[in-house]
MDAnalysis code that builds the backbone (N, CA, C; Angstrom):
import MDAnalysis as mda
import numpy as np

u = mda.Universe.empty(603, n_residues=201, atom_resindex=np.repeat(np.arange(201), 3), trajectory=True)
u.add_TopologyAttr("name", ["N", "CA", "C"] * 201)
u.add_TopologyAttr("resid", np.arange(1, 202))
u.add_TopologyAttr("resname", ["SER", "ASN", "GLY", "ALA", "MET", "LEU", "ALA", "ALA", "LEU", "LEU", "ALA", "ALA", "LEU", "PRO", "CYS", "LYS", "VAL", "GLU", "ARG", "ILE", "GLY", "PRO", "VAL", "PRO", "ASP", "ASN", "LEU", "PRO", "LEU", "LEU", "THR", "ASN", "ALA", "PHE", "HIS", "MET", "ALA", "HIS", "ASP", "ALA", "ASP", "VAL", "ILE", "VAL", "THR", "THR", "GLY", "GLY", "ALA", "SER", "VAL", "GLY", "ASP", "HIS", "ASP", "LEU", "ILE", "ARG", "PRO", "ALA", "ILE", "GLU", "ALA", "TRP", "GLY", "GLY", "THR", "ILE", "ASP", "PHE", "TRP", "LYS", "VAL", "ALA", "ILE", "LYS", "PRO", "GLY", "LYS", "PRO", "LEU", "LEU", "VAL", "ALA", "THR", "LYS", "GLY", "GLY", "GLN", "VAL", "VAL", "VAL", "GLY", "LEU", "PRO", "GLY", "ASN", "PRO", "VAL", "SER", "SER", "HIS", "VAL", "THR", "ALA", "LEU", "LEU", "PHE", "LEU", "LEU", "PRO", "LEU", "LEU", "ARG", "ALA", "ALA", "LEU", "GLY", "ALA", "ALA", "GLU", "PRO", "LEU", "PRO", "GLY", "CYS", "PHE", "ALA", "LEU", "PRO", "LEU", "ALA", "ALA", "PRO", "LEU", "PRO", "ALA", "GLY", "GLY", "ASP", "ARG", "ARG", "GLU", "PHE", "LEU", "ARG", "GLY", "ARG", "LEU", "VAL", "PRO", "GLY", "GLY", "VAL", "GLU", "VAL", "LEU", "THR", "GLN", "GLN", "ASP", "SER", "GLY", "ALA", "LEU", "ALA", "ALA", "MET", "ALA", "ALA", "ALA", "GLN", "VAL", "LEU", "ILE", "ASP", "ARG", "PRO", "ALA", "ARG", "SER", "ALA", "ARG", "MET", "ASN", "PRO", "GLY", "THR", "MET", "VAL", "PRO", "VAL", "LEU", "LEU", "ILE", "GLY", "ASN", "GLY", "GLY", "ILE", "ALA"])
u.atoms.positions = np.array([
    [-18.927, 11.893, -1.978],
    [-18.517, 10.487, -2.087],
    [-16.993, 10.351, -2.037],
    [-16.265, 11.304, -2.627],
    [-14.807, 11.205, -2.602],
    [-14.252, 11.328, -1.190],
    [-14.818, 12.230, -0.396],
    [-14.335, 12.401, 0.970],
    [-14.500, 11.140, 1.791],
    [-15.652, 10.499, 1.689],
    [-15.897, 9.258, 2.430],
    [-14.982, 8.148, 1.931],
    [-14.795, 8.074, 0.620],
    [-13.935, 7.052, 0.049],
    [-12.492, 7.217, 0.503],
    [-11.979, 8.442, 0.464],
    [-10.591, 8.676, 0.873],
    [-10.390, 8.399, 2.351],
    [-11.356, 8.797, 3.178],
    [-11.254, 8.516, 4.607],
    [-11.197, 7.014, 4.856],
    [-11.977, 6.247, 4.103],
    [-11.964, 4.793, 4.256],
    [-10.625, 4.204, 3.823],
    [-10.056, 4.709, 2.724],
    [-8.759, 4.223, 2.266],
    [-7.658, 4.493, 3.284],
    [-7.713, 5.673, 3.894],
    [-6.650, 6.068, 4.811],
    [-6.825, 5.490, 6.206],
    [-7.975, 4.880, 6.472],
    [-8.244, 4.331, 7.808],
    [-7.255, 3.232, 8.183],
    [-6.678, 2.579, 7.180],
    [-5.727, 1.503, 7.463],
    [-4.353, 2.032, 7.870],
    [-4.115, 3.334, 7.710],
    [-2.813, 3.921, 8.027],
    [-2.872, 4.647, 9.369],
    [-1.744, 4.708, 10.085],
    [-1.714, 5.422, 11.371],
    [-1.603, 6.928, 11.171],
    [-2.640, 7.517, 10.585],
    [-2.648, 8.959, 10.383],
    [-4.023, 9.504, 10.765],
    [-4.057, 10.777, 11.095],
    [-5.296, 11.435, 11.488],
    [-5.875, 12.160, 10.284],
    [-7.139, 11.874, 9.997],
    [-7.803, 12.479, 8.846],
    [-8.844, 13.478, 9.337],
    [-8.729, 14.712, 8.877],
    [-9.723, 15.738, 9.185],
    [-10.245, 16.314, 7.878],
    [-11.545, 16.527, 7.810],
    [-12.153, 16.996, 6.565],
    [-12.566, 18.455, 6.697],
    [-12.188, 19.256, 5.695],
    [-12.652, 20.637, 5.578],
    [-13.494, 20.699, 4.308],
    [-14.720, 21.097, 4.432],
    [-15.529, 21.183, 3.219],
    [-16.646, 20.175, 3.205],
    [-17.301, 20.046, 2.046],
    [-16.875, 20.568, 0.739],
    [-16.866, 22.088, 0.660],
    [-15.952, 22.609, -0.149],
    [-15.779, 24.050, -0.309],
    [-16.314, 24.448, -1.688],
    [-17.103, 25.509, -1.775],
    [-17.643, 25.935, -3.081],
    [-16.552, 26.361, -4.055],
    [-16.916, 26.413, -5.323],
    [-15.992, 26.875, -6.367],
    [-15.859, 28.396, -6.289],
    [-15.128, 28.825, -5.273],
    [-14.954, 30.249, -4.991],
    [-13.512, 30.451, -4.558],
    [-12.771, 31.298, -5.274],
    [-11.334, 31.426, -5.025],
    [-11.005, 31.864, -3.600],
    [-11.633, 32.915, -3.038],
    [-11.314, 33.288, -1.660],
    [-11.621, 32.172, -0.653],
    [-12.744, 31.464, -0.839],
    [-13.094, 30.387, 0.095],
    [-12.123, 29.218, -0.016],
    [-11.712, 28.887, -1.233],
    [-10.741, 27.811, -1.401],
    [-9.387, 28.189, -0.809],
    [-8.965, 29.426, -1.044],
    [-7.695, 29.894, -0.477],
    [-7.745, 29.849, 1.040],
    [-8.861, 30.267, 1.607],
    [-9.018, 30.233, 3.057],
    [-8.978, 28.803, 3.582],
    [-9.521, 27.855, 2.829],
    [-9.496, 26.451, 3.255],
    [-8.059, 25.953, 3.369],
    [-7.194, 26.370, 2.455],
    [-5.782, 25.996, 2.570],
    [-5.152, 26.606, 3.824],
    [-5.500, 27.841, 4.126],
    [-4.983, 28.459, 5.355],
    [-5.491, 27.713, 6.588],
    [-6.723, 27.224, 6.549],
    [-7.291, 26.487, 7.683],
    [-6.555, 25.176, 7.941],
    [-5.903, 24.636, 6.903],
    [-5.205, 23.358, 7.039],
    [-3.733, 23.544, 7.381],
    [-3.420, 24.600, 8.129],
    [-2.015, 24.949, 8.384],
    [-1.272, 23.905, 9.206],
    [-1.990, 23.045, 9.949],
    [-1.327, 22.022, 10.764],
    [-1.155, 20.696, 10.032],
    [-1.696, 20.572, 8.838],
    [-1.661, 19.293, 8.122],
    [-0.306, 19.066, 7.460],
    [0.181, 17.850, 7.523],
    [1.392, 17.492, 6.777],
    [1.075, 17.322, 5.296],
    [-0.089, 16.736, 5.013],
    [-0.522, 16.510, 3.636],
    [-1.950, 17.030, 3.493],
    [-2.174, 17.865, 2.501],
    [-3.513, 18.381, 2.195],
    [-3.980, 17.703, 0.916],
    [-5.168, 17.131, 0.953],
    [-5.706, 16.414, -0.200],
    [-6.953, 17.142, -0.695],
    [-6.986, 17.425, -1.981],
    [-8.178, 18.009, -2.596],
    [-8.688, 17.039, -3.664],
    [-9.983, 17.127, -3.959],
    [-10.527, 16.361, -5.075],
    [-11.323, 17.316, -5.958],
    [-11.066, 17.247, -7.245],
    [-11.740, 18.130, -8.189],
    [-11.094, 19.499, -8.243],
    [-11.493, 20.264, -9.251],
    [-11.036, 21.646, -9.355],
    [-9.633, 21.832, -9.880],
    [-9.016, 20.759, -10.421],
    [-7.632, 20.876, -10.882],
    [-7.504, 20.644, -12.380],
    [-8.610, 20.767, -13.101],
    [-8.550, 20.569, -14.548],
    [-8.468, 21.935, -15.240],
    [-9.191, 22.124, -16.349],
    [-9.013, 23.346, -17.136],
    [-10.302, 24.145, -17.322],
    [-11.352, 23.837, -16.566],
    [-12.608, 24.561, -16.702],
    [-12.594, 25.890, -15.957],
    [-13.637, 26.684, -16.192],
    [-13.742, 28.001, -15.553],
    [-13.827, 27.899, -14.034],
    [-14.334, 26.782, -13.524],
    [-14.499, 26.629, -12.078],
    [-13.415, 25.754, -11.458],
    [-12.369, 25.446, -12.213],
    [-11.257, 24.661, -11.682],
    [-10.248, 25.613, -11.055],
    [-10.445, 25.864, -9.770],
    [-9.745, 26.957, -9.088],
    [-8.672, 26.489, -8.099],
    [-8.371, 25.199, -8.077],
    [-7.394, 24.711, -7.107],
    [-6.006, 25.312, -7.356],
    [-5.589, 25.355, -8.595],
    [-4.245, 25.905, -8.877],
    [-4.136, 27.375, -8.479],
    [-5.051, 28.267, -8.891],
    [-4.923, 29.658, -8.425],
    [-5.074, 29.795, -6.917],
    [-5.869, 28.923, -6.286],
    [-6.009, 28.985, -4.831],
    [-4.699, 28.607, -4.144],
    [-4.024, 27.601, -4.663],
    [-2.726, 27.212, -4.102],
    [-1.725, 28.354, -4.246],
    [-1.719, 28.987, -5.405],
    [-0.786, 30.104, -5.613],
    [-1.116, 31.285, -4.720],
    [-2.420, 31.573, -4.535],
    [-2.818, 32.659, -3.632],
    [-2.460, 32.335, -2.183],
    [-2.468, 31.081, -1.828],
    [-2.104, 30.612, -0.484],
    [-0.602, 30.708, -0.248],
    [0.177, 30.754, -1.328],
    [1.632, 30.840, -1.223],
    [2.334, 29.552, -1.572],
    [1.588, 28.590, -2.123],
    [2.180, 27.318, -2.493],
    [2.783, 27.350, -3.893],
    [3.558, 26.331, -4.188],
    [4.204, 26.185, -5.489],
    [3.722, 24.900, -6.144],
    [3.267, 24.986, -7.386],
    [2.852, 23.803, -8.126],
    [4.101, 23.059, -8.585],
    [4.272, 21.834, -8.123],
    [5.441, 21.045, -8.518],
    [5.202, 20.317, -9.829],
    [4.033, 19.732, -10.007],
    [3.655, 19.213, -11.313],
    [2.144, 19.114, -11.399],
    [1.662, 19.105, -12.634],
    [0.224, 19.050, -12.897],
    [0.013, 18.246, -14.165],
    [-0.822, 17.245, -14.095],
    [-1.171, 16.303, -15.159],
    [-0.147, 15.179, -15.263],
    [-0.674, 13.970, -15.323],
    [0.140, 12.779, -15.542],
    [-0.494, 11.995, -16.691],
    [0.330, 11.277, -17.439],
    [-0.146, 10.589, -18.637],
    [-0.703, 9.209, -18.296],
    [-1.756, 9.203, -17.451],
    [-2.419, 7.953, -17.114],
    [-3.926, 8.122, -17.292],
    [-4.608, 6.989, -17.370],
    [-6.059, 6.986, -17.483],
    [-6.590, 5.850, -16.617],
    [-7.481, 6.153, -15.679],
    [-8.014, 7.469, -15.324],
    [-7.039, 8.245, -14.443],
    [-7.236, 9.558, -14.372],
    [-6.465, 10.347, -13.424],
    [-5.534, 11.386, -13.990],
    [-5.731, 11.813, -15.228],
    [-4.808, 12.759, -15.859],
    [-4.593, 14.050, -15.074],
    [-5.646, 14.723, -14.546],
    [-5.410, 16.029, -13.909],
    [-4.901, 15.965, -12.470],
    [-3.993, 15.036, -12.187],
    [-3.387, 14.971, -10.852],
    [-2.446, 16.159, -10.655],
    [-2.435, 16.707, -9.452],
    [-1.606, 17.881, -9.139],
    [-0.859, 17.627, -7.837],
    [0.388, 18.061, -7.787],
    [1.161, 18.038, -6.542],
    [1.794, 19.410, -6.357],
    [1.647, 19.944, -5.147],
    [2.201, 21.257, -4.819],
    [2.812, 21.194, -3.431],
    [3.614, 22.191, -3.094],
    [4.233, 22.263, -1.780],
    [4.225, 23.696, -1.266],
    [4.235, 23.787, 0.064],
    [4.452, 25.063, 0.735],
    [5.184, 24.747, 2.029],
    [6.433, 25.153, 2.091],
    [7.235, 24.784, 3.246],
    [7.330, 23.270, 3.330],
    [6.965, 22.723, 4.482],
    [6.994, 21.276, 4.659],
    [5.689, 20.595, 4.319],
    [4.699, 21.353, 3.868],
    [3.403, 20.766, 3.541],
    [3.354, 20.334, 2.080],
    [2.655, 19.231, 1.848],
    [2.465, 18.716, 0.498],
    [0.975, 18.742, 0.182],
    [0.626, 19.217, -1.002],
    [-0.753, 19.203, -1.482],
    [-0.852, 18.168, -2.589],
    [-1.791, 17.254, -2.451],
    [-2.078, 16.281, -3.505],
    [-3.475, 16.604, -4.027],
    [-3.549, 17.088, -5.259],
    [-4.824, 17.425, -5.872],
    [-5.298, 16.277, -6.750],
    [-6.274, 15.529, -6.258],
    [-6.809, 14.388, -6.994],
    [-7.912, 14.847, -7.946],
    [-8.151, 14.107, -9.028],
    [-9.262, 14.441, -9.916],
    [-10.600, 14.329, -9.182],
    [-11.619, 14.973, -9.736],
    [-12.928, 14.969, -9.101],
    [-13.786, 13.767, -9.419],
    [-13.626, 13.172, -10.605],
    [-14.407, 11.982, -10.927],
    [-14.080, 10.871, -9.941],
    [-15.086, 10.198, -9.398],
    [-14.837, 9.251, -8.309],
    [-13.822, 8.152, -8.618],
    [-13.908, 7.530, -9.794],
    [-12.967, 6.459, -10.115],
    [-11.561, 7.025, -10.280],
    [-11.438, 8.170, -10.950],
    [-10.127, 8.813, -11.110],
    [-9.538, 9.169, -9.754],
    [-10.367, 9.677, -8.860],
    [-9.916, 10.020, -7.518],
    [-9.441, 8.789, -6.766],
    [-10.201, 7.704, -6.883],
    [-9.857, 6.458, -6.196],
    [-8.541, 5.892, -6.721],
    [-8.417, 5.797, -8.038],
    [-7.216, 5.191, -8.620],
    [-5.978, 6.020, -8.311],
    [-6.056, 7.333, -8.430],
    [-4.879, 8.161, -8.140],
    [-4.546, 8.168, -6.650],
    [-5.550, 8.030, -5.797],
    [-5.271, 7.891, -4.362],
    [-4.496, 6.606, -4.099],
    [-4.887, 5.518, -4.766],
    [-4.192, 4.248, -4.604],
    [-2.762, 4.308, -5.130],
    [-2.572, 4.977, -6.256],
    [-1.272, 4.972, -6.918],
    [-0.310, 6.038, -6.416],
    [-0.841, 7.174, -5.918],
    [0.020, 8.295, -5.543],
    [-0.091, 8.673, -4.068],
    [-1.319, 8.855, -3.574],
    [-1.495, 9.336, -2.210],
    [-1.060, 8.299, -1.184],
    [-1.525, 7.062, -1.308],
    [-1.150, 6.044, -0.335],
    [0.355, 5.791, -0.306],
    [1.042, 5.667, -1.454],
    [2.499, 5.520, -1.388],
    [3.207, 6.704, -0.741],
    [2.728, 7.929, -1.006],
    [3.310, 9.110, -0.362],
    [3.203, 9.006, 1.157],
    [2.011, 8.664, 1.641],
    [1.810, 8.573, 3.084],
    [2.587, 7.405, 3.692],
    [2.614, 6.283, 2.986],
    [3.381, 5.140, 3.490],
    [4.859, 5.487, 3.611],
    [5.391, 6.192, 2.600],
    [6.799, 6.595, 2.655],
    [7.044, 7.553, 3.816],
    [6.130, 8.505, 4.009],
    [6.271, 9.458, 5.111],
    [6.207, 8.767, 6.464],
    [5.479, 7.654, 6.529],
    [5.337, 6.906, 7.775],
    [6.441, 5.872, 7.971],
    [7.376, 5.801, 7.004],
    [8.537, 4.937, 7.172],
    [8.421, 3.552, 6.578],
    [7.444, 3.320, 5.708],
    [7.293, 1.991, 5.106],
    [8.519, 1.640, 4.270],
    [8.972, 0.412, 4.386],
    [10.130, -0.030, 3.605],
    [9.782, -0.160, 2.129],
    [8.537, -0.533, 1.816],
    [8.095, -0.690, 0.431],
    [6.773, 0.052, 0.245],
    [6.835, 1.370, 0.064],
    [5.596, 2.156, -0.009],
    [4.813, 1.996, -1.308],
    [5.494, 1.585, -2.376],
    [4.815, 1.474, -3.667],
    [3.941, 0.224, -3.711],
    [2.883, 0.257, -4.505],
    [2.006, -0.910, -4.595],
    [2.720, -2.109, -5.198],
    [2.385, -3.287, -4.688],
    [2.952, -4.510, -5.228],
    [2.313, -4.851, -6.566],
    [3.085, -5.480, -7.435],
    [2.607, -5.806, -8.770],
    [3.060, -7.222, -9.119],
    [2.187, -7.978, -9.755],
    [2.541, -9.319, -10.211],
    [1.830, -9.564, -11.533],
    [2.154, -10.664, -12.196],
    [1.617, -10.943, -13.526],
    [0.571, -12.044, -13.481],
    [-0.483, -11.865, -14.256],
    [-1.524, -12.872, -14.423],
    [-1.884, -12.961, -15.901],
    [-2.378, -14.109, -16.355],
    [-2.794, -14.215, -17.756],
    [-4.169, -13.598, -17.983],
    [-4.343, -13.018, -19.150],
    [-5.656, -12.524, -19.533],
    [-6.583, -13.702, -19.825],
    [-7.800, -13.601, -19.321],
    [-8.787, -14.637, -19.592],
    [-9.640, -14.299, -20.807],
    [-9.542, -13.076, -21.288],
    [-10.302, -12.625, -22.448],
    [-9.434, -11.637, -23.213],
    [-9.697, -11.441, -24.502],
    [-8.866, -10.501, -25.276],
    [-9.001, -9.072, -24.760],
    [-7.945, -8.307, -24.967],
    [-7.918, -6.904, -24.563],
    [-7.565, -6.076, -25.785],
    [-8.439, -5.132, -26.189],
    [-8.150, -4.341, -27.393],
    [-6.935, -3.439, -27.200],
    [-6.453, -2.902, -28.302],
    [-5.299, -2.007, -28.256],
    [-5.590, -0.797, -27.377],
    [-4.535, -0.266, -26.758],
    [-4.685, 0.861, -25.849],
    [-4.490, 2.203, -26.547],
    [-4.696, 3.274, -25.771],
    [-4.555, 4.633, -26.283],
    [-3.197, 5.229, -25.988],
    [-3.145, 6.564, -25.946],
    [-1.879, 7.270, -25.791],
    [-1.424, 7.392, -24.341],
    [-2.274, 6.993, -23.396],
    [-1.902, 7.085, -21.985],
    [-1.808, 5.698, -21.357],
    [-0.948, 5.573, -20.380],
    [-0.898, 4.347, -19.572],
    [-2.237, 4.207, -18.854],
    [-2.811, 3.013, -18.892],
    [-4.131, 2.808, -18.330],
    [-4.100, 1.829, -17.162],
    [-4.941, 2.109, -16.188],
    [-5.146, 1.205, -15.065],
    [-6.600, 0.753, -15.132],
    [-6.784, -0.421, -15.718],
    [-8.113, -0.937, -16.017],
    [-8.650, -1.744, -14.843],
    [-9.889, -1.470, -14.484],
    [-10.505, -2.238, -13.413],
    [-10.837, -3.631, -13.926],
    [-10.455, -4.635, -13.136],
    [-10.664, -6.006, -13.559],
    [-11.056, -6.898, -12.400],
    [-11.306, -8.169, -12.733],
    [-11.661, -9.149, -11.706],
    [-10.950, -10.461, -12.000],
    [-10.774, -11.244, -10.947],
    [-10.144, -12.547, -11.063],
    [-11.186, -13.568, -11.486],
    [-10.845, -14.365, -12.474],
    [-11.742, -15.393, -12.989],
    [-10.922, -16.649, -13.228],
    [-11.585, -17.816, -13.395],
    [-10.827, -19.012, -13.761],
    [-10.017, -18.757, -15.027],
    [-8.752, -19.029, -14.962],
    [-7.890, -18.793, -16.119],
    [-7.154, -17.479, -16.086],
    [-7.374, -16.662, -15.057],
    [-6.605, -15.424, -14.959],
    [-7.418, -14.219, -14.553],
    [-7.360, -13.176, -15.367],
    [-7.984, -11.904, -15.033],
    [-8.696, -11.368, -16.264],
    [-9.826, -10.713, -16.068],
    [-10.529, -10.087, -17.183],
    [-10.894, -8.661, -16.825],
    [-10.985, -7.827, -17.844],
    [-11.309, -6.413, -17.669],
    [-12.819, -6.270, -17.514],
    [-13.245, -5.448, -16.573],
    [-14.658, -5.153, -16.428],
    [-15.127, -4.318, -17.612],
    [-16.368, -4.509, -18.010],
    [-16.893, -3.812, -19.184],
    [-16.923, -2.302, -18.988],
    [-17.360, -1.851, -17.828],
    [-17.530, -0.425, -17.570],
    [-16.224, 0.177, -17.043],
    [-15.604, 1.057, -17.832],
    [-14.354, 1.704, -17.444],
    [-14.494, 3.220, -17.335],
    [-15.721, 3.739, -17.351],
    [-15.938, 5.177, -17.244],
    [-15.445, 5.691, -15.899],
    [-14.910, 6.916, -15.890],
    [-14.323, 7.463, -14.658],
    [-15.359, 7.842, -13.604],
    [-16.646, 7.755, -13.952],
    [-17.685, 8.007, -12.964],
    [-18.392, 6.740, -12.507],
    [-17.919, 5.577, -12.972],
    [-18.606, 4.310, -12.696],
    [-18.145, 3.717, -11.377],
    [-18.755, 4.174, -10.287],
    [-18.356, 3.703, -8.965],
    [-18.708, 2.242, -8.734],
    [-19.813, 1.769, -9.297],
    [-20.202, 0.377, -9.093],
    [-19.133, -0.569, -9.644],
    [-18.590, -0.235, -10.815],
    [-17.540, -1.062, -11.396],
    [-16.267, -0.989, -10.548],
    [-15.975, 0.184, -9.989],
    [-14.807, 0.307, -9.125],
    [-14.978, -0.542, -7.874],
    [-16.185, -0.532, -7.319],
    [-16.453, -1.333, -6.128],
    [-16.364, -2.828, -6.426],
    [-16.718, -3.216, -7.658],
    [-16.684, -4.629, -8.035],
    [-15.290, -5.098, -8.417],
    [-14.394, -4.165, -8.699],
    [-13.053, -4.530, -9.169],
    [-12.244, -5.182, -8.068],
    [-11.463, -6.170, -8.447],
    [-10.525, -6.822, -7.527],
    [-9.086, -6.452, -7.822],
    [-8.845, -5.998, -9.057],
    [-7.486, -5.674, -9.471],
    [-7.489, -4.459, -10.382],
    [-6.328, -3.862, -10.528],
    [-6.068, -2.886, -11.583],
    [-5.074, -3.518, -12.544],
    [-5.435, -3.571, -13.811],
    [-4.548, -4.114, -14.840],
    [-3.764, -2.948, -15.424],
    [-2.461, -3.019, -15.352],
    [-1.569, -1.943, -15.793],
    [-1.240, -2.149, -17.275],
    [-1.897, -1.353, -18.142],
    [-1.663, -1.487, -19.581],
    [-0.818, -0.311, -20.068],
    [0.322, -0.570, -20.682],
    [1.185, 0.524, -21.151],
    [0.509, 1.361, -22.229],
    [0.976, 2.578, -22.390],
    [0.476, 3.437, -23.465],
    [0.760, 2.814, -24.823],
    [-0.187, 3.000, -25.732],
    [-0.058, 2.547, -27.111],
    [0.221, 1.047, -27.222],
    [-0.342, 0.265, -26.315],
    [-0.135, -1.181, -26.367],
    [-0.975, -1.804, -27.476],
    [-0.463, -2.867, -28.051],
    [-1.184, -3.589, -29.099],
    [-2.271, -4.464, -28.478],
    [-3.144, -4.980, -29.314],
    [-4.171, -5.906, -28.846],
    [-3.518, -7.099, -28.175],
    [-4.104, -7.558, -27.084],
    [-3.568, -8.693, -26.341],
    [-4.567, -9.848, -26.388],
    [-4.058, -11.022, -26.641],
    [-4.894, -12.209, -26.725],
    [-5.003, -12.898, -25.376],
    [-6.019, -13.740, -25.198],
    [-6.113, -14.530, -23.959],
    [-4.820, -15.318, -23.741],
    [-4.406, -15.363, -22.479],
    [-3.161, -16.032, -22.135],
    [-1.979, -15.099, -22.018],
    [-2.087, -13.884, -22.572],
    [-1.012, -12.895, -22.438],
    [-0.852, -12.499, -20.969],
    [0.368, -12.503, -20.497],
    [0.621, -12.115, -19.107],
    [0.607, -10.589, -18.999],
    [-0.130, -10.087, -18.022],
    [-0.256, -8.642, -17.833],
    [0.069, -8.283, -16.386],
    [0.659, -7.091, -16.157],
    [0.916, -6.646, -14.784],
    [-0.406, -6.315, -14.083],
    [-0.524, -6.760, -12.853],
    [-1.757, -6.604, -12.094],
    [-1.432, -6.084, -10.700],
    [-2.219, -5.100, -10.242],
    [-2.120, -4.596, -8.875],
    [-3.361, -5.054, -8.135],
    [-3.165, -5.857, -7.113],
    [-4.281, -6.388, -6.344],
    [-4.825, -5.309, -5.433],
    [-6.129, -5.047, -5.521],
    [-6.756, -4.077, -4.645],
    [-7.128, -4.791, -3.367],
    [-6.404, -4.476, -2.291],
    [-6.628, -5.152, -1.013],
    [-7.390, -4.275, -0.055],
    [-7.535, -4.723, 1.165],
    [-8.255, -3.992, 2.207],
    [-7.491, -2.727, 2.548],
    [-8.152, -1.569, 2.372],
    [-7.516, -0.295, 2.701],
    [-6.528, 0.179, 1.667],
    [-6.669, -0.285, 0.438],
    [-5.754, 0.197, -0.596],
    [-5.230, -0.948, -1.423],
    [-4.048, -0.779, -1.969],
    [-3.452, -1.811, -2.806],
    [-2.535, -2.650, -1.941],
    [-2.675, -3.957, -2.061],
    [-1.859, -4.869, -1.263],
    [-0.391, -4.816, -1.702],
])
């Protein structure tokens, strides 16, 4: 599902997408997959970048000769994001959970590609809308909550699990909630990223 989703997101950009895999959780096979992508400017992986016994993307990148530039970001969903480089190639390791993969692709992968393609404003646009319903206090990570537009502003969708693809498909916006934010009442203005055709508008 992640491969099809990413291909659809990137279809709006003037870039060529080729898929290798899925590749099993096997270090030699994963390392070989990186070697197979020797002509790619950007290599995108999904899953395998967390801390489990079968999360082999980091050792595969190192065996391939790449350098991990950073791993993990303080956002939810999408904490186990990874970026690595080898020569002029960039590796973007997205989380495996579908919603986490989608959100990090919107926030990190699309801006990277837009910048590489010469976009004047590669980052997603953001504007403020009022909350139509209360929003409870947040946690220790910056959150991008799936929401929808309603009369009176924007409301958060009930289902925020990182595997809830139906809620992601129903979402019209991502509400950007800072880490450790206090409870917000209806009418509070919140930063919103509009999810448009082929990514974030």
